[in-house]
N, C-alpha and C positions, 0 to 999 in steps of 0.2 A: 231125330238122332240127335244124341252130343256129338260136338265136335271139338278136339282140343289143338292148341296153339302152340307151333315149333317153343314158342318164347318158355309157354308153361310146363314142357317136359325138360324131363332135368338134364343135363348136358350127357351123361351116359344115354340115356336114350332117347338120341337127336333123332330126329326125324327125317336127318337129312342119309342120305345114299340111294343104295340101286332098290326098286320095286318093283316087282314082277308081275302079271297076269297069274292064276293058277295055272297054264295047262301050258306058260311060257312062252306064248304066240308075242306077247310084246313087253318092254324092260323100259323100267323113263328113271334114271339118274337125278337126282333133285338135289338141289343145291339153293341155303336160305343164303340172299343178301340185300341186309339190312330188313325191310320189314315185308319184302317182297320173294319169290321163289324163282330159282330158274330151274328151269325143266331141259333134260339133256336128253333126248332118244337119236335113234343111229343116225338122224336126218337136219336135223333142225336143233338150234337151241329157243327157247318160247321163258320167255317172264309173265307169270304170274305175280298179277299184283292182285295184294291184302283187301277182301272187301268187308264190308262190316260184321256180318253176318260170321263170318269168324272165317271163311274160303275165302279160295285164290282164283280167279278169273282170268282168262288170256283169250284178247280177240287175235283171230288170224285174219288180216287183211287178204290172204287169198284164197280163203274158204268162202270169207263173209259169217263165218259161226265162230262164236264165242266158246269155250269150256271152262272148266270149274275142277278144283280138287277141294277134297275138304277131309282131315284127316280125321279119323274116326275111333284109333287109338295108335298108342306108339310104332306100329307094326304096320296096323291099313289103312291105308290111302281108298278114297271112292275119287274115283273121274268120268265126268258126265259132261254132255252138254249143257247150253243153256238157252231157250227153256229146255229141258230133260224131254229126250225121246223113246225114254222109256228106259231100259234098266240099266244102270250106270256099272262101272269098271269094278273091281276089287280086285287092288293091287297088293302083297304084302313085300314087307323088306325085303328083301333077300341077304342069304346068309352068303360068305366070300363066295363058295364053287357053285352055287344055282346062278347069283348074278352074271358069275363070268360066262357059263354056258348060256343062257337069256342073249347077253351082250354077242354072244357070236351065232344066236341065230336072228339075232334084230338086223344085226350085218350083212348076214345070209340073204334075206325079203330085200333088203335096201337095196343092194346089188342086182338082183333079181328084177327089180321094178322098173332099172333105169335100162332093161332092155323089151 
């Protein structure tokens, strides 16, 4: 499947923004920082390094896992482990209202996980 790189997407169709899994159970805020991506979710900031394949990868030393992001189009992000453990998660860029709702859900889950 073809991937799309942020710099090849027009300024108006930026890949930056909040992306949400269809059921709203998880969201991430994606920002571009040079060639890399910064992913902000409810409890952490992760830097995904650009790979030659056009994907971006982040190694989490706490879990020993590597995670990957691929942009399938201007609105769709595929998130997976490396190597893949099955079906990747598909996230869609959210509209402002949906993004606010997903952020609230993430904060609720993060608060529950603390206890």
